[in-house]
C-alpha positions as CSV (number, residue, x, y, z in Angstrom):
1,M,-4.5,1.6,-22.2
2,R,-4.9,0.0,-18.7
3,K,-2.6,-2.8,-19.7
4,T,0.1,-0.3,-20.7
5,A,-0.3,1.5,-17.4
6,Y,0.1,-1.7,-15.4
7,S,3.2,-2.6,-17.5
8,L,4.8,0.7,-16.8
9,L,4.0,0.4,-13.1
10,A,5.5,-3.1,-13.0
11,A,8.7,-1.8,-14.7
12,A,8.9,1.1,-12.2
13,I,8.6,-1.3,-9.3
14,A,11.2,-3.6,-10.8
15,A,13.6,-0.6,-11.3
16,V,13.1,0.4,-7.6
17,A,13.8,-3.1,-6.5
18,V,17.0,-3.4,-8.7
19,Y,18.4,0.0,-7.8
20,P,19.8,-1.0,-4.4
21,A,21.6,-3.9,-5.9
22,L,23.2,-1.6,-8.5
23,A,24.1,1.0,-5.8
24,Q,25.9,-1.6,-3.7
25,S,28.4,-2.1,-6.4
26,L,30.2,1.2,-5.4
27,P,33.0,0.9,-3.0
28,E,32.6,2.4,0.5
29,G,33.9,5.9,0.9
30,E,32.9,9.5,1.7
31,G,30.6,10.5,-1.1
32,K,29.3,7.1,-2.0
33,E,25.7,8.0,-1.1
34,T,25.8,11.2,-3.0
35,V,27.1,9.4,-6.1
36,E,24.4,6.7,-5.7
37,K,21.6,9.3,-5.3
38,I,22.7,11.9,-8.0
39,C,24.6,9.9,-10.6
40,G,22.5,6.7,-10.1
41,G,19.3,8.8,-10.3
42,C,20.0,9.5,-14.0
43,H,21.9,6.5,-15.3
44,D,23.3,3.0,-14.4
45,L,26.5,3.2,-12.4
46,Q,28.4,0.8,-14.7
47,P,30.0,3.7,-16.7
48,I,31.6,4.6,-13.4
49,T,32.4,1.2,-12.0
50,G,33.6,-0.1,-15.3
51,S,35.6,2.9,-16.3
52,I,39.4,3.0,-16.9
53,G,39.5,5.6,-14.1
54,F,40.3,9.2,-14.4
55,S,42.3,12.0,-12.7
56,K,40.4,14.5,-10.6
57,E,40.5,17.0,-13.4
58,D,39.1,14.4,-15.8
59,W,36.3,13.5,-13.4
60,E,35.5,17.3,-13.1
61,T,35.2,17.3,-16.9
62,V,32.9,14.3,-16.9
63,L,30.7,15.9,-14.2
64,K,30.6,19.2,-16.2
65,S,29.5,17.3,-19.3
66,M,26.7,15.7,-17.2
67,I,25.6,19.2,-16.0
68,D,25.8,20.5,-19.6
69,M,23.4,17.6,-20.6
70,G,20.9,18.8,-17.9
71,A,21.9,17.1,-14.7
72,T,21.0,19.3,-11.7
73,I,24.0,19.1,-9.3
74,K,24.6,21.6,-6.6
75,P,28.2,22.9,-6.3
76,D,28.7,21.3,-2.9
77,D,27.5,18.0,-4.2
78,A,29.7,18.3,-7.3
79,T,32.7,18.7,-5.1
80,V,31.8,15.6,-3.1
81,I,31.1,13.6,-6.2
82,V,34.4,14.5,-7.9
83,N,36.4,13.8,-4.7
84,Y,34.8,10.4,-4.3
85,L,35.3,9.4,-7.9
86,A,38.9,10.7,-8.1
87,K,39.8,8.8,-4.9
88,T,37.8,5.6,-5.7
89,F,38.3,5.4,-9.5
90,P,41.7,6.9,-10.3
91,P,43.4,6.1,-13.6
92,K,44.3,2.5,-13.8
93,A,48.0,1.7,-14.3
94,K,49.0,0.9,-17.9
95,N,50.6,-2.5,-18.4
C-alpha cells in the first residue's frame, strides 16, 4: 500500500514538473494563461496545438462539448478561451 502511495506521489510530482513545458507550447496572446490553466488543467494541450484549426463558431462548439462533459468554465473565461483559440488556431488553408 505504501509503495503504491509513493508511486502515485512520484507521478504527481512528475506531472507538475512536466506541465510548464507543455504549457509553453502555446503561442503568446491574450488568453494564453486562461487556456493553459483551464484547458490544460483537464487534458494535454496537444489536441489544441495539433489541431487543423477551427473557426470561432467551431471553437465555441468544442468548448461547449467540454462543458457538456463536465468542465467548469465561467462564461467570461469561455469568451477569452474561444477568442484566443479562434485567433491563434484558425482553420488551416487547404492545399
